[in-house]
SESEGU-995038 format. One line per 10 residues: their letters; for each residue x, y, z of N, C-alpha, C, O, CB. Coordinates in pm, whole numbers, plus 50000, padded with zeros to 5 digits. Glycine has a CB too. Layout:
! SESEGU-995038
A	X/Y/Z/X/Y/Z/X/Y/Z/X/Y/Z/X/Y/Z ~ ...
This chain:
! SESEGU-995038
MRKVLAALAI	29086/48904/04180/28949/48856/04198/28933/48781/04330/28821/48763/04378/28909/48765/04082 ~ 29045/48738/04389/29036/48668/04517/28979/48759/04626/28925/48711/04725/29173/48615/04559 ~ 28991/48890/04607/28935/48983/04704/28784/48970/04711/28724/48998/04815/28973/49126/04669 ~ 28723/48929/04601/28578/48912/04599/28537/48803/04697/28446/48823/04777/28529/48878/04458 ~ 28604/48688/04690/28572/48579/04781/28608/48615/04924/28540/48575/05018/28646/48451/04740 ~ 28714/48692/04941/28754/48733/05075/28646/48821/05136/28612/48806/05254/28888/48808/05072 ~ 28591/48912/05056/28485/48999/05105/28363/48918/05146/28299/48948/05247/28446/49102/05000 ~ 28333/48817/05069/28218/48732/05101/28245/48654/05229/28156/48638/05312/28187/48636/04985 ~ 28366/48605/05244/28400/48527/05362/28392/48612/05488/28347/48566/05592/28540/48467/05348 ~ 28436/48738/05477/28434/48826/05593/28290/48858/05632/28259/48868/05750/28512/48957/05564
SVIGAPVWAE	28205/48872/05537/28065/48904/05562/27991/48788/05624/27871/48796/05653/27997/48945/05434 ~ 28082/48652/05649/28022/48529/05711/28027/48515/05849/27978/48415/05903/28079/48416/05663 ~ 26282/49331/03682/26360/49300/03571/26257/49277/03464/26256/49164/03414/26455/49180/03595 ~ 26183/49352/03426/26075/49310/03337/26124/49252/03207/26196/49320/03134/25985/49425/03308 ~ 26087/49126/03174/26125/49061/03048/26019/49080/02942/25903/49106/02974/26150/48912/03071 ~ 26058/49067/02814/25958/49080/02708/25849/48974/02722/25873/48865/02773/26024/49069/02570 ~ 25729/49008/02677/25617/48914/02681/25610/48842/02547/25617/48905/02442/25483/48986/02713 ~ 25597/48710/02551/25593/48630/02430/25473/48537/02433/25429/48494/02540/25724/48550/02413 ~ 25421/48508/02315/25312/48411/02306/25363/48274/02345/25481/48243/02329/25253/48408/02164 ~ 25274/48191/02398/25312/48057/02440/25278/47956/02330/25202/47987/02238/25241/48019/02571
GEAAGDFDYY	25336/47836/02341/25302/47729/02249/25383/47727/02121/25336/47676/02020/25160/47739/02214 ~ 25505/47781/02124/25591/47778/02007/25633/47635/01975/25618/47544/02056/25713/47866/02029 ~ 25686/47617/01855/25735/47485/01815/25861/47450/01893/25948/47536/01913/25763/47481/01662 ~ 25872/47327/01938/25987/47283/02016/26114/47283/01931/26110/47255/01811/25963/47143/02073 ~ 26226/47316/01995/26356/47308/01930/26400/47434/01859/26512/47440/01809/26355/47199/01834 ~ 26315/47535/01853/26348/47659/01784/26390/47763/01888/26307/47833/01945/26228/47711/01700 ~ 26521/47772/01911/26574/47870/02005/26723/47889/01976/26781/47817/01895/26550/47825/02154 ~ 26784/47986/02044/26922/48023/02012/27024/47977/02116/27136/47939/02080/26931/48171/01997 ~ 26988/47979/02242/27084/47940/02346/27007/47908/02474/26885/47924/02481/27190/48052/02372 ~ 27081/47864/02575/27021/47833/02704/27062/47936/02810/27169/47996/02803/27062/47691/02749
VASLSWSANW	26974/47955/02906/27007/48023/03030/26995/47920/03142/26888/47863/03163/26914/48147/03056 ~ 27104/47897/03213/27102/47814/03332/27085/47907/03451/27174/47985/03483/27234/47726/03346 ~ 26970/47898/03517/26937/47990/03625/26945/47918/03759/26874/47820/03782/26797/48050/03604 ~ 27032/47967/03847/27051/47909/03979/26988/48001/04083/27016/48121/04084/27201/47885/04008 ~ 26905/47947/04170/26845/48028/04275/26905/47992/04410/26937/47876/04437/26691/48010/04278 ~ 26920/48095/04496/26969/48075/04632/26853/48022/04714/26754/48092/04735/27027/48207/04693 ~ 26865/47899/04762/26752/47828/04821/26690/47904/04938/26568/47917/04944/26796/47693/04866 ~ 26771/47953/05029/26716/48019/05148/26634/48142/05111/26530/48168/05172/26829/48060/05243 ~ 26679/48217/05012/26604/48334/04970/26474/48296/04900/26370/48359/04920/26689/48421/04878 ~ 26480/48190/04818/26358/48143/04754/26257/48098/04860/26137/48122/04847/26388/48027/04656
CAMEGDARND	26307/48034/04963/26218/47990/05070/26154/48110/05139/26035/48108/05169/26295/47905/05172 ~ 26232/48214/05165/26178/48332/05231/26071/48400/05146/25972/48451/05199/26290/48431/05263 ~ 26092/48401/05014/25999/48471/04925/25879/48386/04885/25770/48439/04864/26072/48516/04801 ~ 25898/48254/04873/25791/48169/04823/25776/48036/04897/25665/47998/04934/25814/48141/04679 ~ 25885/47967/04919/25880/47829/04966/25820/47811/05103/25747/47714/05126/26014/47773/04967 ~ 25848/47903/05196/25795/47888/05331/25642/47891/05331/25577/47816/05404/25849/47999/05422 ~ 25585/47977/05248/25439/47988/05242/25376/47861/05189/25258/47834/05214/25399/48106/05153 ~ 25453/47782/05116/25403/47656/05061/25438/47537/05149/25399/47424/05118/25459/47635/04921 ~ 25512/47560/05258/25564/47451/05341/25644/47354/05256/25633/47232/05272/25449/47378/05413 ~ 25724/47409/05166/25800/47326/05074/25911/47253/05149/25984/47315/05227/25860/47412/04960
PQCDPGRKIT	25926/47122/05128/26031/47045/05198/26172/47097/05171/26263/47075/05251/26024/46900/05157 ~ 26191/47166/05058/26322/47224/05028/26367/47319/05138/26487/47341/05157/26318/47296/04895 ~ 26272/47375/05210/26301/47478/05308/26317/47423/05450/26338/47500/05543/26193/47581/05307 ~ 26307/47293/05468/26320/47234/05601/26459/47262/05658/26558/47256/05586/26295/47082/05595 ~ 26467/47293/05787/26597/47316/05851/26687/47194/05839/26640/47080/05842/26579/47353/05999 ~ 26815/47218/05824/26911/47110/05819/26937/47053/05680/27019/46963/05666/26866/47001/05907 ~ 26868/47105/05578/26889/47054/05443/27024/47097/05385/27081/47028/05301/26776/47101/05352 ~ 27074/47211/05430/27206/47263/05388/27212/47286/05237/27315/47263/05174/27317/47166/05429 ~ 27101/47332/05180/27097/47357/05036/27143/47500/05008/27098/47595/05073/26953/47333/04980 ~ 27233/47515/04913/27282/47648/04874/27209/47692/04747/27099/47748/04754/27437/47647/04851
FVLHGLWPQY	27268/47666/04631/27204/47697/04504/27138/47573/04447/27192/47463/04456/27306/47755/04405 ~ 27022/47591/04389/26956/47486/04312/26934/47540/04171/26938/47661/04148/26820/47441/04379 ~ 26911/47450/04078/26884/47490/03941/26738/47531/03928/26650/47445/03928/26919/47377/03842 ~ 26714/47660/03917/26576/47704/03891/26530/47647/03758/26419/47596/03746/26565/47858/03892 ~ 26617/47658/03657/26579/47601/03529/26689/47611/03426/26782/47691/03440/26455/47667/03478 ~ 26677/47530/03322/26761/47541/03202/26666/47585/03092/26585/47506/03043/26837/47404/03166 ~ 26676/47712/03053/26573/47776/02973/26619/47800/02830/26715/47873/02808/26533/47906/03035 ~ 26553/47739/02731/26578/47779/02591/26546/47928/02575/26446/47978/02627/26493/47693/02493 ~ 26632/47995/02501/26622/48141/02492/26640/48186/02347/26720/48129/02273/26728/48209/02583 ~ 26566/48287/02306/26593/48357/02181/26698/48465/02209/26727/48495/02325/26463/48418/02120
EDGYPSYCRT	26752/48523/02104/26842/48637/02125/26766/48751/02193/26826/48835/02260/26903/48684/01989 ~ 26636/48754/02175/26551/48851/02244/26421/48779/02282/26340/48747/02196/26522/48977/02153 ~ 26403/48754/02411/26286/48682/02457/26308/48532/02464/26420/48484/02451/26170/48711/02366 ~ 26198/48458/02486/26210/48314/02505/26078/48245/02473/25971/48306/02484/26254/48282/02649 ~ 26085/48118/02433/25964/48039/02413/25918/47975/02544/25996/47965/02639/25987/47931/02306 ~ 25794/47932/02549/25745/47861/02667/25626/47774/02631/25554/47801/02535/25707/47961/02779 ~ 25607/47669/02711/25495/47576/02692/25484/47532/02544/25377/47539/02484/25363/47641/02739 ~ 25597/47488/02489/25603/47460/02346/25526/47332/02308/25500/47246/02392/25747/47447/02302 ~ 25491/47324/02182/25429/47205/02126/25538/47101/02100/25637/47130/02032/25350/47238/01996 ~ 25521/46982/02152/25620/46876/02132/25549/46740/02131/25447/46720/02195/25729/46879/02242
AERDPSRGET	25608/46650/02055/25555/46513/02051/25617/46426/02159/25578/46311/02177/25579/46451/01914 ~ 25714/46481/02231/25782/46404/02336/25690/46385/02455/25614/46475/02492/25913/46475/02379 ~ 25698/46267/02516/25614/46238/02631/25668/46307/02756/25787/46337/02765/25603/46087/02654 ~ 25580/46330/02850/25622/46385/02978/25701/46282/03057/25683/46162/03037/25500/46433/03060 ~ 25789/46326/03146/25866/46231/03227/25776/46157/03326/25670/46206/03365/25976/46304/03302 ~ 25820/46039/03364/25747/45964/03466/25771/46025/03603/25859/46110/03621/25790/45815/03465 ~ 25691/45982/03700/25711/46031/03837/25851/45997/03888/25915/46078/03954/25605/45971/03931 ~ 25896/45876/03855/26028/45836/03900/26138/45919/03838/26233/45958/03906/26051/45691/03870 ~ 26127/45946/03708/26227/46028/03640/26230/46169/03696/26336/46230/03711/26199/46032/03488 ~ 26112/46220/03728/26105/46354/03784/26160/46357/03927/26234/46449/03963/25960/46404/03783
AAMADVFGGA	26124/46258/04006/26174/46253/04144/26325/46244/04149/26387/46295/04242/26113/46134/04217 ~ 26385/46180/04050/26531/46163/04046/26602/46296/04021/26724/46304/04038/26569/46063/03938 ~ 26528/46401/03980/26588/46531/03956/26570/46628/04072/26608/46744/04063/26530/46592/03831 ~ 26511/46579/04181/26484/46667/04295/26612/46727/04352/26611/46840/04401/26410/46590/04404 ~ 26723/46653/04347/26848/46705/04402/26902/46822/04322/26974/46906/04376/26951/46596/04409 ~ 26868/46829/04194/26914/46938/04108/26821/47059/04118/26866/47172/04135/26924/46890/03963 ~ 26689/47033/04107/26592/47141/04103/26538/47181/04240/26465/47279/04252/26478/47101/04015 ~ 26572/47107/04343/26523/47138/04477/26399/47062/04514/26363/47057/04632/26496/47284/04487 ~ 26333/47002/04418/26214/46922/04445/26158/46866/04316/26185/46918/04208/26109/47005/04517 ~ 26079/46759/04328/26021/46695/04209/25920/46787/04141/25913/46790/04018/25954/46563/04247
GAAFYQWKKH	25844/46861/04219/25746/46952/04161/25812/47058/04075/25763/47091/03966/25664/47017/04270 ~ 25922/47113/04123/25995/47213/04047/26053/47153/03919/26053/47217/03814/26107/47274/04131 ~ 26101/47029/03929/26158/46963/03812/26053/46944/03704/26081/46968/03586/26218/46828/03852 ~ 25933/46901/03742/25829/46879/03641/25782/47011/03582/25759/47021/03461/25711/46804/03702 ~ 25768/47113/03665/25725/47242/03614/25824/47296/03511/25784/47352/03409/25708/47342/03729 ~ 25953/47280/03540/26054/47329/03445/26049/47252/03313/26071/47310/03207/26194/47319/03506 ~ 26022/47122/03319/26004/47047/03195/25884/47100/03119/25892/47124/02998/25987/46896/03224 ~ 25773/47119/03189/25648/47160/03125/25660/47296/03058/25616/47314/02945/25535/47162/03227 ~ 25720/47392/03127/25727/47529/03074/25845/47549/02979/25831/47617/02877/25737/47628/03187 ~ 25960/47491/03012/26083/47519/02936/26141/47397/02865/26186/47407/02750/26187/47576/03029
GRCSGLSSQA	26140/47282/02933/26203/47164/02874/26141/47121/02743/26212/47078/02653/26198/47051/02971 ~ 26010/47133/02733/25942/47096/02608/25992/47180/02490/25987/47135/02376/25791/47111/02624 ~ 26039/47300/02518/26087/47389/02412/26225/47350/02361/26269/47399/02258/26090/47532/02461 ~ 26294/47262/02433/26429/47223/02393/26430/47133/02270/26531/47124/02200/26499/47152/02507 ~ 26317/47068/02243/26313/46972/02134/26368/46836/02172/26371/46745/02090/26389/47024/02017 ~ 26411/46822/02298/26467/46697/02348/26357/46613/02414/26250/46663/02447/26580/46726/02449 ~ 26387/46486/02432/26300/46403/02514/26313/46450/02658/26409/46518/02694/26336/46252/02500 ~ 26217/46413/02741/26224/46454/02881/26349/46400/02949/26411/46468/03030/26099/46408/02956 ~ 26386/46274/02916/26506/46216/02975/26631/46291/02932/26720/46317/03013/26519/46068/02936 ~ 26637/46328/02803/26753/46399/02752/26761/46540/02811/26869/46590/02843/26749/46406/02599
YYGLARKAFE	26645/46604/02826/26644/46738/02885/26689/46734/03030/26771/46815/03072/26504/46800/02875 ~ 26635/46640/03106/26678/46628/03245/26828/46597/03253/26897/46651/03340/26598/46518/03316 ~ 26877/46513/03165/27020/46482/03164/27103/46605/03133/27209/46627/03193/27049/46373/03063 ~ 27056/46686/03038/27129/46807/03003/27123/46909/03117/27221/46978/03143/27072/46869/02875 ~ 27010/46917/03183/26997/47009/03297/27093/46969/03409/27157/47056/03469/26852/47010/03349 ~ 27103/46840/03437/27197/46794/03539/27340/46825/03499/27421/46870/03580/27180/46642/03563 ~ 27372/46800/03371/27507/46827/03322/27540/46975/03334/27650/47012/03374/27523/46780/03177 ~ 27444/47061/03298/27466/47206/03308/27490/47247/03453/27583/47322/03482/27347/47283/03250 ~ 27407/47197/03543/27420/47233/03684/27552/47184/03742/27621/47259/03812/27304/47174/03764 ~ 27588/47061/03713/27712/47005/03766/27835/47066/03702/27945/47056/03756/27714/46855/03747
GIAISDIFPR	27818/47129/03587/27931/47193/03519/27961/47333/03569/28059/47394/03528/27905/47198/03373 ~ 27877/47385/03659/27898/47518/03715/27963/47504/03852/27904/47446/03943/27764/47598/03725 ~ 28082/47556/03866/28152/47547/03994/28095/47650/04092/28082/47768/04059/28305/47569/03975 ~ 28062/47604/04211/28007/47691/04315/28108/47700/04429/28150/47598/04483/27868/47638/04367 ~ 28147/47820/04463/28249/47840/04565/28213/47769/04695/28097/47766/04736/28268/47988/04590 ~ 28314/47713/04760/28291/47643/04887/28264/47740/05002/28242/47697/05115/28410/47555/04920 ~ 28267/47870/04973/28231/47966/05078/28081/47966/05102/28037/47996/05213/28278/48107/05040 ~ 28002/47935/05000/27857/47947/05013/27798/47853/05119/27712/47897/05195/27792/47920/04880 ~ 27839/47726/05128/27782/47641/05234/27816/47687/05374/27754/47642/05470/27830/47499/05216 ~ 27913/47777/05388/27956/47823/05521/27884/47949/05566/27914/48002/05673/28105/47847/05520
INKDLKLPAS	27790/47997/05487/27717/48119/05524/27612/48082/05629/27507/48027/05597/27649/48186/05398 ~ 27642/48114/05752/27556/48072/05864/27483/48188/05931/27426/48172/06039/27639/47999/05966 ~ 27486/48303/05866/27407/48417/05915/27364/48498/05794/27426/48493/05688/27490/48506/06017 ~ 27255/48573/05811/27205/48656/05702/27306/48766/05672/27361/48828/05763/27067/48715/05737 ~ 27328/48791/05544/27424/48892/05501/27354/49000/05420/27250/48976/05359/27536/48828/05420 ~ 27415/49118/05419/27380/49223/05324/27509/49258/05252/27609/49293/05314/27316/49348/05394 ~ 27506/49249/05120/27628/49267/05043/27593/49310/04901/27481/49289/04856/27711/49138/05041 ~ 27689/49369/04830/27663/49405/04690/27638/49280/04607/27706/49179/04623/27782/49485/04632 ~ 27541/49289/04518/27512/49175/04430/27634/49140/04346/27652/49025/04307/27392/49206/04339 ~ 27719/49240/04319/27838/49216/04238/27934/49118/04306/28014/49054/04238/27909/49346/04210
VIEGAFLETN	27927/49106/04437/28012/49010/04508/27975/48867/04469/28063/48782/04454/28000/49029/04662 ~ 27846/48841/04454/27801/48708/04414/27850/48677/04273/27902/48568/04247/27647/48696/04422 ~ 27834/48773/04183/27882/48753/04047/28033/48728/04046/28081/48640/03976/27848/48875/03959 ~ 28105/48806/04125/28249/48790/04132/28291/48653/04182/28391/48598/04136/28308/48896/04219 ~ 28215/48598/04276/28246/48466/04329/28235/48360/04219/28317/48269/04212/28153/48431/04446 ~ 28134/48372/04134/28118/48276/04024/28226/48295/03918/28273/48197/03860/27979/48289/03961 ~ 28264/48419/03891/28372/48443/03795/28503/48385/03846/28584/48333/03769/28387/48594/03769 ~ 28523/48394/03976/28646/48342/04036/28654/48190/04026/28761/48135/03999/28656/48384/04182 ~ 28543/48123/04049/28546/47977/04054/28518/47911/03920/28522/47788/03909/28446/47928/04155 ~ 28489/47991/03818/28465/47936/03684/28558/48006/03585/28514/48097/03513/28314/47954/03641
PGLQRDEITV	28684/47967/03580/28780/48032/03491/28731/48031/03346/28679/47930/03298/28917/47963/03501 ~ 28749/48141/03280/28706/48152/03141/28569/48216/03127/28535/48264/03018/28705/48018/03078 ~ 28490/48217/03233/28359/48281/03229/28378/48432/03227/28454/48487/03306/28272/48238/03350 ~ 28307/48500/03136/28319/48645/03122/28199/48716/03182/28093/48656/03201/28334/48682/02974 ~ 28216/48843/03212/28110/48918/03279/27984/48931/03195/27874/48943/03249/28159/49055/03315 ~ 27998/48929/03063/27878/48940/02980/27812/48804/02956/27719/48793/02877/27913/49004/02846 ~ 27860/48700/03026/27803/48565/03016/27729/48524/03143/27681/48411/03153/27912/48464/02985 ~ 27721/48616/03239/27657/48587/03367/27587/48713/03417/27635/48824/03395/27761/48537/03471 ~ 27476/48695/03484/27409/48807/03547/27347/48761/03678/27308/48645/03693/27300/48867/03452 ~ 27338/48852/03773/27276/48825/03903/27152/48910/03915/27157/49031/03891/27375/48854/04021
TCRQGMIQEV	27040/48849/03951/26915/48922/03966/26875/48932/04113/26916/48851/04195/26803/48855/03886 ~ 26796/49033/04143/26746/49053/04279/26594/49065/04275/26534/49098/04172/26809/49181/04345 ~ 26534/49036/04388/26389/49048/04403/26359/49076/04549/26413/49010/04637/26315/48920/04354 ~ 26274/49172/04574/26236/49208/04711/26357/49238/04798/26359/49206/04917/26153/49096/04774 ~ 26460/49298/04738/26580/49334/04812/26674/49219/04838/26773/49235/04910/26542/49395/04940 ~ 26645/49102/04781/26726/48982/04803/26795/48937/04675/26748/48963/04564/26639/48869/04856 ~ 26909/48871/04692/26968/48800/04580/26868/48693/04536/26827/48610/04617/27108/48736/04617 ~ 26830/48696/04410/26732/48600/04361/26800/48486/04287/26791/48370/04329/26630/48670/04270 ~ 26867/48518/04176/26924/48414/04090/27058/48455/04033/27090/48574/04019/26828/48380/03978 ~ 27136/48353/03999/27257/48369/03918/27227/48302/03785/27197/48183/03782/27386/48307/03988
RLCLTKDLEP	27235/48376/03676/27199/48324/03545/27321/48321/03455/27387/48423/03435/27087/48408/03481 ~ 27350/48204/03401/27462/48187/03311/27410/48153/03172/27320/48070/03158/27559/48077/03362 ~ 27464/48217/03071/27421/48195/02934/27513/48093/02868/27635/48105/02874/27420/48328/02854 ~ 27452/47993/02805/27525/47879/02752/27478/47847/02609/27361/47867/02575/27507/47755/02843 ~ 27570/47798/02529/27533/47749/02397/27454/47619/02413/27438/47569/02525/27659/47727/02308 ~ 27405/47566/02303/27334/47439/02308/27426/47325/02350/27379/47219/02391/27270/47408/02173 ~ 27558/47347/02338/27656/47249/02385/27705/47281/02526/27801/47222/02574/27774/47244/02290 ~ 27638/47375/02592/27665/47414/02730/27799/47485/02748/27859/47479/02855/27662/47293/02819 ~ 27845/47553/02643/27963/47637/02654/27918/47780/02686/27817/47825/02633/28048/47633/02524 ~ 27992/47852/02771/27952/47990/02801/27948/48077/02676/28030/48061/02586/28047/48051/02904
RRCGADVIRD	27852/48166/02671/27840/48260/02560/27779/48390/02612/27725/48395/02723/27752/48200/02445 ~ 27787/48493/02532/27734/48623/02572/27582/48615/02587/27514/48553/02505/27772/48732/02469 ~ 27531/48676/02691/27387/48680/02713/27321/48780/02618/27382/48879/02578/27355/48716/02859 ~ 27196/48753/02583/27118/48849/02507/27094/48974/02588/27101/48972/02711/26986/48788/02463 ~ 27064/49084/02519/27049/49213/02587/26938/49211/02692/26946/49282/02792/27020/49322/02486 ~ 26834/49130/02670/26723/49126/02765/26756/49044/02889/26687/49055/02991/26600/49070/02699 ~ 26860/48963/02882/26900/48880/02996/27001/48954/03084/27002/48934/03206/26960/48747/02948 ~ 27083/49038/03023/27185/49109/03101/27117/49221/03179/27109/49335/03132/27298/49166/03009 ~ 27070/49189/03295/27001/49285/03381/27058/49274/03522/26988/49234/03616/26845/49259/03381 ~ 27184/49308/03536/27253/49292/03664/27183/49370/03775/27144/49485/03757/27397/49337/03652
CTLKDAVLEA	27169/49306/03889/27122/49374/04009/27231/49470/04056/27348/49431/04066/27084/49272/04121 ~ 27194/49593/04085/27292/49693/04127/27284/49725/04276/27347/49819/04324/27273/49821/04047 ~ 27206/49646/04350/27194/49672/04493/27329/49656/04564/27406/49565/04534/27091/49578/04556 ~ 27354/49746/04656/27476/49739/04736/27454/49667/04869/27549/49632/04938/27531/49879/04762 ~ 27327/49645/04903/27295/49581/05032/27191/49472/05012/27096/49462/05089/27243/49685/05134 ~ 27210/49391/04908/27118/49281/04881/27130/49175/04990/27240/49144/05036/27145/49219/04741 ~ 27016/49119/05030/27015/49020/05138/27046/48882/05081/26992/48841/04978/26877/49019/05210 ~ 27133/48811/05149/27162/48670/05122/27139/48597/05254/27223/48603/05344/27310/48646/05066 ~ 27025/48529/05265/26994/48464/05393/27084/48345/05419/27140/48286/05326/26849/48419/05395 ~ 27097/48310/05544/27184/48199/05585/27133/48066/05527/27013/48047/05508/27192/48191/05740
VR	27226/47978/05502/27192/47843/05458/27109/47777/05567/27140/47791/05686/27320/47759/05427 ~ 27006/47708/05528/26918/47644/05627/26960/47500/05653/26898/47431/05734/26771/47647/05579
């Protein structure tokens, strides 16, 4: 598997539709979705003048979200008695989600479905993100690359011993690496992804833009 990282170094999805407003806490597992910051900026962030995209930030992967998931499909915008996080609590998650706005949106759409308080959800999201090892090759990507999406998956398998191929998937969008998604139990242990989540990108020349 070390050849996967070597290859990377040298080079240096319709989902089911579900009703909204389900009851909080009713789900089967989590998906921790990591997005490549530079690619997100190229596809969305630059048009918004998002501070995440400012030059010199040196951001690699950020946590797009920690998503409660059914074995088939997912809940969203759930009904919960838990209060929304304060501005300060949300701002404190900017380092994980890439920005305070992204952190609040993820709470609103997905975090409420966890059945947890906003503080507990944010804490779990941070724990999930920090529990995923990211290869030290990624911060060194200083030019745009074209590479098989499988190389990205292989890099995560290499740096996260015990992670299996059916517990991770890489998605693409607009010809770019979009996200790395890891399937986790409610205790944040790796588990097999549901059939609707396992949608590996098969591109052989997916773009991975340089770290900004």
